[in-house]
C-alpha positions in Angstrom: 2.1 -16.6 19.8 0.5 -13.7 21.5 0.7 -10.5 19.4 -0.1 -6.9 20.0 -0.7 -5.3 16.6 -0.9 -1.5 16.3 -2.2 0.2 13.1 -2.8 3.8 12.2 -6.2 2.9 10.6 -9.1 0.5 11.1 -8.2 -2.4 8.7 -11.7 -2.4 7.2 -13.0 -1.6 4.7 -10.2 -2.5 2.4 -10.0 1.0 1.0 -6.2 1.6 1.0 -3.1 -0.5 0.4 -2.4 -0.5 4.2 -5.9 -1.6 5.1 -5.8 -4.4 2.5 -2.5 -5.5 3.8 -3.4 -5.6 7.5 -6.8 -7.2 6.8 -5.2 -10.1 5.0 -2.5 -10.6 7.5 -5.0 -10.7 10.3 -7.0 -13.4 8.4 -4.0 -15.7 8.2 -2.1 -14.9 11.4 -5.3 -15.5 13.4 -5.2 -19.2 12.4 -2.3 -19.9 14.7 -1.8 -16.8 16.9 -3.7 -14.8 19.4 -4.0 -11.1 18.3 -5.0 -8.0 20.2 -5.4 -5.1 17.8 -5.1 -1.4 18.7 -6.3 0.6 15.7 -6.7 4.3 15.3 -9.9 5.7 13.7 -11.1 9.1 12.6 -14.9 9.0 12.4 -17.5 7.5 14.7 -19.1 5.8 11.7 -15.9 3.7 11.3 -17.0 1.6 14.2 -19.7 0.0 12.1 -16.9 -2.1 10.5 -15.8 -3.6 13.8 -17.8 -6.8 13.2 -15.7 -7.6 10.1 -12.5 -7.8 12.2 -13.8 -9.6 15.3 -13.4 -13.1 13.9 -9.6 -12.5 13.6 -8.8 -10.8 16.9 -9.2 -11.8 20.6 -9.7 -8.1 21.4 -10.0 -4.9 19.3 -9.4 -1.5 20.9 -10.3 1.5 18.7 -8.6 4.8 19.7 -9.6 8.2 18.3 -7.2 10.3 16.3 -8.0 13.7 14.8 -10.7 13.4 12.1 -9.4 16.4 10.3 -5.6 16.3 10.2 -5.4 20.0 9.1 -6.5 21.4 12.4 -4.9 24.6 13.6 -3.8 22.8 16.7 -2.0 20.1 14.7 -0.3 22.6 12.3 0.9 24.8 15.2 2.2 21.8 17.2 4.1 20.6 14.2 5.5 24.1 13.5 6.7 24.8 17.0 7.9 21.3 18.0 10.5 18.8 16.8 7.8 16.4 15.8 6.8 16.2 12.1 3.2 16.8 10.9 2.7 13.0 10.1 3.4 12.0 13.7 1.3 14.9 15.2 -1.8 14.3 13.1 -1.7 10.5 13.8 -1.1 10.7 17.5 -3.9 9.5 19.8 -3.6 10.0 23.6 -6.3 7.2 23.9 -4.0 4.8 22.1 -1.0 5.6 24.2 -3.0 5.0 27.4 -4.5 1.8 26.1 -1.2 0.3 25.0 0.4 1.2 28.3 -2.5 -0.6 30.1 -2.2 -3.7 27.8 1.5 -4.0 28.4 0.9 -3.9 32.2 -1.8 -6.6 32.1 -0.9 -8.9 29.2 2.2 -10.9 28.3 2.9 -10.4 24.6 5.5 -12.3 22.6 5.8 -9.5 19.9 4.5 -6.0 19.3 3.8 -5.6 15.6 3.7 -1.9 14.5 2.4 -1.1 11.0 4.2 2.2 10.1 6.8 4.0 12.2 4.4 6.8 13.1 2.4 4.6 15.5 5.6 4.0 17.5 5.2 7.1 19.7 2.3 5.4 21.3 4.6 2.7 22.8 6.1 3.2 26.2 9.5 1.8 27.1 9.1 -2.0 27.0 11.0 -5.2 27.1 8.6 -6.8 24.6 10.4 -7.2 21.1 9.0 -4.9 18.5 8.6 -5.5 14.7 8.3 -2.3 12.8 6.9 -2.7 9.3 7.6 0.2 7.0 4.9 0.0 4.2 6.9 2.7 2.4 9.7 5.1 3.2 7.5 8.0 4.3 10.0 10.9 4.0 10.5 10.0 0.3 6.7 10.0 -0.4 6.3 13.3 1.3 9.3 14.8 -0.6 7.5 13.9 -3.8 4.3 15.4 -2.5 6.0 18.7 -1.5 7.8 19.0 -4.8 4.3 19.3 -6.4 3.2 22.1 -4.1 3.3 25.9 -5.0 6.7 27.3 -4.1 5.2 29.5 -1.4 4.3 26.4 0.7 7.5 24.4 0.2 9.7 26.0 2.8 7.5 24.9 5.7 7.1 21.4 4.3 10.8 21.0 3.5 11.6 21.7 7.1 8.9 19.1 8.1 10.6 16.6 5.8 13.9 17.0 7.6 12.1 16.3 10.9 10.2 13.4 9.3 13.4 11.8 8.1 15.0 12.2 11.5 12.1 10.6 13.4 11.7 7.8 10.9 15.3 6.8 11.3 15.0 7.2 15.1 12.2 4.7 15.3 14.0 2.2 13.0 16.7 2.2 15.7 14.2 1.8 18.5 12.6 -1.3 16.9 14.0 -4.8 17.5 13.6 -5.6 13.8 12.5 -3.5 10.8 10.6 -5.0 7.9 10.0 -3.5 4.5 7.7 -4.5 1.7 10.4 -4.4 -1.1 14.1 -4.7 -1.8 14.2 -1.1 -2.9 13.0 0.1 0.5 15.4 -2.3 2.2 18.3 -0.7 0.4 17.3 2.8 1.5 17.2 1.8 5.1 20.6 0.0 4.9 22.1 3.0 3.2 20.9 5.4 5.9 21.4 3.0 8.9 24.1 0.5 8.0 23.8 -1.4 11.2 20.1 -2.3 10.5 19.4 -5.4 8.5 15.7 -5.2 7.5 13.6 -8.3 6.6 11.3 -8.2 3.6 7.6 -8.9 4.2 6.0 -8.0 0.8 2.5 -7.0 -0.1 0.2 -9.6 -1.7 -2.8 -10.2 -3.8 -6.1 -11.1 -2.1 -7.4 -14.6 -2.4 -10.5 -13.3 -4.1 -8.5 -11.9 -7.0 -6.9 -15.2 -8.0 -8.9 -16.6 -11.0 -9.4 -20.4 -11.4 -9.0 -19.9 -15.2 -8.2 -16.9 -17.4 -11.4 -15.2 -18.6 -11.9 -14.6 -22.3 -10.7 -11.2 -23.4 -11.9 -8.9 -26.1 -9.2 -7.5 -28.5 -11.5 -5.8 -31.0 -12.8 -3.4 -28.3 -10.1 -3.6 -25.7 -10.5 -2.0 -22.2 -7.5 -0.5 -20.5 -7.9 -0.2 -16.8 -6.3 1.8 -14.0 -7.6 1.4 -10.4 -6.5 3.4 -7.4 -7.5 5.5 -4.4 -7.3 9.0 -5.9 -6.9 10.6 -2.5 -3.2 9.6 -2.9 -1.0 11.9 -5.1 0.7 9.0 -6.9 -2.6 7.5 -8.1 -4.0 10.9 -9.2 -0.8 11.7 -11.1 -0.9 8.3 -12.8 -4.5 8.8 -13.9 -3.8 12.3 -15.2 -0.8 11.0 -17.1 -2.9 8.3 -18.6 -5.6 10.7 -19.7 -3.4 13.6 -20.9 -0.4 11.8 -22.4 -1.5 8.3 -23.4 -5.2 8.3 -24.1 -5.1 10.9 -27.0 -2.6 8.7 -28.9 -4.7 5.6 -28.2 -7.8 7.4 -29.6 -6.0 7.9 -32.9 -4.3 4.5 -33.2 -7.0 2.4 -31.5 -10.3 4.2 -31.9 -12.3 1.3 -30.4 -10.0 1.2 -27.3 -11.6 2.3 -24.0 -9.7 3.7 -21.0 -11.3 3.2 -17.5 -10.1 5.0 -14.5 -11.7 3.6 -11.4 -11.4 4.0 -7.6 -12.3 5.9 -4.5 -12.3 9.7 -4.5 -12.8 9.6 -8.3 -14.4 13.0 -8.1 -10.9 14.4 -7.6 -10.2 13.6 -11.3 -11.0 16.1 -13.9 -13.5 14.8 -16.4 -11.9 14.1 -19.8 -13.3 15.5 -23.1 -12.1 12.3 -24.8 -14.9 9.9 -25.6 -12.7 6.9 -25.0 -12.2 7.7 -21.3 -14.6 6.6 -18.5 -14.3 7.5 -14.8 -15.8 5.1 -12.3 -16.3 5.8 -8.6 -16.0 2.8 -6.3 -17.3 2.7 -2.7 -14.7 1.5 -0.2 -16.5 -1.7 0.6 -17.5 -2.6 -3.0 -15.0 -5.4 -3.6 -17.3 -7.1 -6.1 -17.1 -4.1 -8.4 -13.3 -4.0 -8.1 -13.1 -7.7 -9.0 -15.5 -7.3 -11.9 -13.4 -4.4 -13.4 -10.2 -6.4 -13.2 -11.8 -9.5 -14.9 -13.5 -7.5 -17.6 -10.5 -5.4 -18.6 -8.0 -6.4 -21.3 -4.9 -4.7 -19.9 -3.9 -2.9 -16.7 -2.1 0.3 -17.3 0.1 1.7 -14.4 1.9 4.9 -15.4 3.1 5.4 -11.8 5.9 7.9 -11.2 5.7 8.5 -7.4 7.8 6.5 -5.0 6.6 4.2 -2.3 6.1 0.5 -1.3 4.8 -2.1 -3.7 1.6 -1.7 -5.7 -1.2 -3.9 -4.6 -3.2 -2.9 -7.6 -0.5 -4.5 -9.9 -0.4 -7.6 -7.8 -4.2 -7.8 -8.1 -4.0 -7.6 -11.9 -1.4 -10.3 -12.0 -3.6 -12.6 -9.9 -6.6 -11.8 -12.1 -4.7 -12.8 -15.3 -4.5 -9.3 -16.5 -1.3 -8.3 -18.3 0.3 -5.1 -16.9 2.0 -2.2 -18.8 3.7 0.1 -16.3 6.7 2.2 -15.4 9.9 1.0 -13.8 8.9 3.0 -10.7 5.5 1.2 -10.6 7.2 -2.2 -10.6 9.8 -1.3 -7.9 9.8 -4.0 -5.2 8.2 -6.6 -7.4 10.3 -9.5 -8.7 9.1 -9.2 -12.3 10.9 -9.0 -15.7 10.1 -6.9 -18.8 8.7 -8.9 -21.7 8.4 -12.0 -19.4 6.0 -11.1 -16.6 5.1 -7.5 -17.4 5.7 -4.8 -20.0 7.8 -1.8 -18.9 7.2 1.7 -20.4 8.5 5.0 -19.1 7.4 7.5 -21.7 4.1 8.0 -23.5 5.6 6.7 -26.7 6.8 3.5 -25.0 3.3 3.0 -23.4 1.6 3.3 -26.8 4.2 1.0 -28.4 3.9 -1.7 -25.7 0.1 -1.5 -25.6 0.0 -1.9 -29.4 2.5 -4.8 -29.2 0.6 -6.9 -26.6 -2.8 -6.3 -28.2 -1.5 -7.5 -31.5 0.5 -10.5 -30.2 -1.8 -13.1 -28.6 1.2 -15.4 -27.8 2.9 -12.6 -25.8 -0.4 -11.8 -24.1 -0.9 -15.4 -23.0 2.8 -15.6 -21.8 2.4 -12.5 -19.7 -0.9 -13.8 -18.2 0.6 -17.1 -17.3 4.0 -15.9 -16.0 2.6 -13.1 -13.9 -0.1 -15.3 -12.4 2.3 -18.0 -11.4 4.6 -15.4 -9.8 1.8 -13.9 -7.9 0.6 -17.3 -6.6 4.1 -18.4 -5.5 5.5 -15.2 -4.1 2.7 -12.8 -3.4 -0.2 -14.8 -1.8 -1.1 -13.7 1.7 -0.9 -17.3 2.8 2.8 -17.5 2.0 3.5 -14.0 3.2 1.9 -14.7 6.6 4.0 -17.8 7.0 7.1 -15.8 6.4 6.0 -13.2 8.9 5.5 -15.9 11.6 9.0 -17.1 11.0 10.2 -13.5 11.6 8.2 -13.3 14.8 9.9 -16.5 16.1 13.3 -15.2 15.2 12.7 -12.0 17.0 11.4 -13.8 20.1 14.4 -16.1 20.1 16.9 -13.3 19.6 15.2 -11.4 22.5 15.4 -14.4 24.8 19.1 -14.9 24.0 19.8 -11.2 24.8 18.1 -11.6 28.2 
């Protein structure tokens, strides 16, 4: 099939969940499809990564978007128009012109849009559109705004109203909407009962799947959390781990080490606790990420913010690393407490579950095995891309029947 894929970022380096997702989809979809990619970028230095994507795409068109989203122009345009800030700050006139040109000169079978806020770049077209919602954006922004000082909330609450309107508007404009989880699917069906989303989940990268489970240390266990700390949900999880969980662990497990690793690690406050280590990771340093997963004893995910499915948890499952996390953190993943993962929602539950799995080798091995098998069968990019290709064909067939 001939695909036009539109993304709000350059899918390399794999620095965010969205970039990881698109990069892996491109790798597998390119084996049997012809892909033209239109990607937004912020900095001229981003262009140096173009060569990493060229093997997977027939053409790549990079289109400039504002480097600094908080420009006065963007803020004023958002305040005095019906468009929310998320759409305004991600809009690229270059992308709009380029897509219009491509649709005039090329015959595409499907347009694949990653995130609803790239949809304003599309002109009216007869080509069927698959809109993939990586998360329900208005819910994520609602969580963000709730954490702001009260003086700023009024403006942002109004922006959320606009965001919700336009998100729903573009769901209705798409031929088919896809989500990454059952939870997000339910939200869309509740808001727009005539829309029946398909589920195209996130996955774990091939490089994360181990051929055998590495030996783990239980005398000096390492508890790991990895994330991009630019995002509020990850920063909140790290702070919760340091402030609520780590002090109790220091008392009960004095030889236990907590590692917080990821991009933008400078955003985290340094802890006075001796058992906490903060590690900054460069966006392209995938070897360091893999090493951290393989050398850790447990992955701890005290995530309380909404949105999508967590690639970091899927990576841990693929690496044979048992996960202790919140119910919110596991949303969208087909996992069971005490079978595939351990669910904990309070600091007391986290300490209890951590103590349980570190003292019970049989439980540890069961979680390793079950989570790994589930990741391999349901959350490999190979199987996900095959599911996506089926969706493309169904969209194309439905479009042909209508016309």
